[in-house]
N, C-alpha and C positions, 0 to 999 in steps of 0.2 A: 600367438595364434596357432603355430604348429601343435602344440600341445592341447590347445582347446579343441581342435579337429580331431585329434586322437580320442580324446574324452568323449566328445560328442559321438564319434563312430562306434565306440565300445557300449555307450549308453544305448544307441540305437540298435546294435547287435543283440545286446542283453534283451532289449524290449521284444525284438522279433523272435529269439530264442525262447523267451517266456510264452509268447502268444502261441508258437508252434508247439511248445511242449505241453501247453495246457489241453490240448486235445489228445495227447497220447494215451496209449493203453497205461494203466496203473498197476504196478506190481503190488499185491497185498503182502504186506509184511507184518510180523509179530514179535513180540518180545521174547518169547521162548517157544522151542519147538519141543513138543513132548514125545513124539514118536514118528515113525516112518509109514505109519498105516496107510496114509493116503499118497503117499509117494508114487510118481508115475515117470515113465522113461521120458517124457516130453512134457512142456509146460501145459497147464489146463487154463483155457481162455474162456471167459464168460462173455456173452453177447446178450445185451438186454433187449427187450421187446418194444413195441409201440408205446410211446409216453414213457419209455423207460430212463434210467440214469444210473449213477454208481452211488453216490449219496447226495441228498439234497440240502446242501448247507450244514453248517454247524449249529445253526439255531434250530431249524426243523429236524435235523438228526435223523433223516430217515434214510435207511439202508435198503436199497431195492432187493439185496440178495440174503436178506433176513440173516447176516452174519454166518453164512454157509461157507463165504470164501475165507475169513480168517481162520475157521474152524479147520478148513482143509489145510491152510498154511501151517497151522499149529501141528498137524499131524503129517507134515513132511513134504506137502505138495507146493510145487512151484505154480502159484495160482496169479492170474492177471484178470483185470475187469476192463472192458473197453467201453468207451464212448462212441456213439453213432448218432445220427440226426433221431430225434425222438419220432418225428413224422416225416417219411419220406419214402420213395419207392424203394423196393428190395435191392434194385441195381445200385442206386446211390448210396444207401447204407452198407452194401456190400464192397464197394469200392473204398469206402471209409474204413472198414473192417480189414480189408487186405492190406491197407497202408500200416495199419497197427500191428497186425500179424507179422509183417517184415520187420517192424521195428523191434518185436519181441524177439524174432529169430536172430536179429543182429545183436540185441542185448545180451541174450543168453548163450549164444552160439549153438543153439540145438537146431537140428535140421528139420524138425516137425513140430506142430502144435496139436493137442486135442482141442476142438471146439465144442462149446456146451451153450445152445442158444435157446433162451426163453421167448415164446409166442413168436413175434415177428423175427426175432433173434434165429429161430430155426432156418427159414429161407434166407435170412441174410447169410448165415455160416454156409449154407449149402451153395450159395453163389460163390464164396470164397473157395470152397472145395472144388467147385467148377472150373475155375481160372487158374488155380494154382494146387492141383491135386497132389503133386510130389512133396508139398510142405504142410499138408494136412494128414495126422495120424488117424483122426477120427472125427466124426460130428455126431453129436446127441442134441436131439430136439426136444424141449420139455413144454408140453401144452401149445404147440405149434400148429396152426392152420395150414398144413401142408397142402391141402386139397381146397383151400378157400374157406371163407368164413360167409354164412348166409347173412349174418349181421351185418357185414361189409356191404353186401348187395343191397340190403334195405336202406342203410345209410347213404349210399351212393344213387339211390333212386332220386335224391334232390338234385343231382346235377341237371343244369339246364332249366331249372325253376329259380324263382325269385330267393329262394332260401339258401342257394349254393353260395353267393358271395358272402352273407353274412356268416354263415356257419363255418367256411374254409377260414375267413379271417380271424375268427374267435380260437379255432383250433391251433392255427398258425401261431397266434399270439400265447397260447398255452404251451406249445412247444418251445417257443422262445422263453417263456418263463422258467420252463424245466431247465434249459441250458443255463440260464442265468444263475438258478438257484444252486449250481454246481460251481459257480464262481468264474463261468467261462463268459465268452463274449458270444450273445447269441448270432451274430453274423459269422461266426467262424463254422458254423453247422447250418446248411440250408434247410429250410423248412418248407414242405409241400404237403399237407394235409390231403389234399386230392390225389396226388401219386401214390401216397401211402394207402389210402383207402382202395384204390384202384388195383394195387398190387395184391391185396387180400380178398378181393372179390373172388367167387368161384372161377369166373373167366379169366381173371388177371392170374391166379395161380395155376390154371390149367396151361396158359401160355408160358408161364415162368417154369414150370415143371417140364414142359416140352424142350426147353432150352437147357434146363438143368435137372437132368432126371435122378442123378446121384441122391439117395437117400429119401426118396419119397416111400412112404409107407403104403402098404396094401389097403389101409383104412384110414380114414380122415381122423385127425387127432382133435 
């Protein structure tokens, strides 16, 4: 009985560890480093946008970053890919990213990281720079609606109408499917299409930028 309990405890710990680690940032590894052309002082951490992922399953084989990350790694960069909720508010995604940044700092022993965010990943990265500025060396936004997206405003016009419920349900289901396709448990990353849409409206972005002004461009991207 004694050994049975020990084995059961070890199995439970292993299960919890695996579930927790499944959402961790992934270091991009390669079989051979060809040069130090892309080597930086601090790790380079990539943050996907809305509806984003790292890699959507071995069967689909979809790489969100188009092999940019392994190419950087082959040329000396300490490169990481993060996972956050495909659809949720900037603040929720930002908290998820902050936890992964702390993990990367702990694993690498580095004092700072460079963040590169695509689309919604831009504001998500700026949130982290706002709450832990001493750990962020740089923030680069690629194709990010830093001042909001008129398209988000159009989509959010359904709020309060009979279309809201069905559309939000479909998008949340899509968000769960994206997480599932990465081999993760959809319950581990919260899904909130409405909150995500509101974050990217012109009004929502203006409110966010008033709280986190760091990195806002002079023109909309």
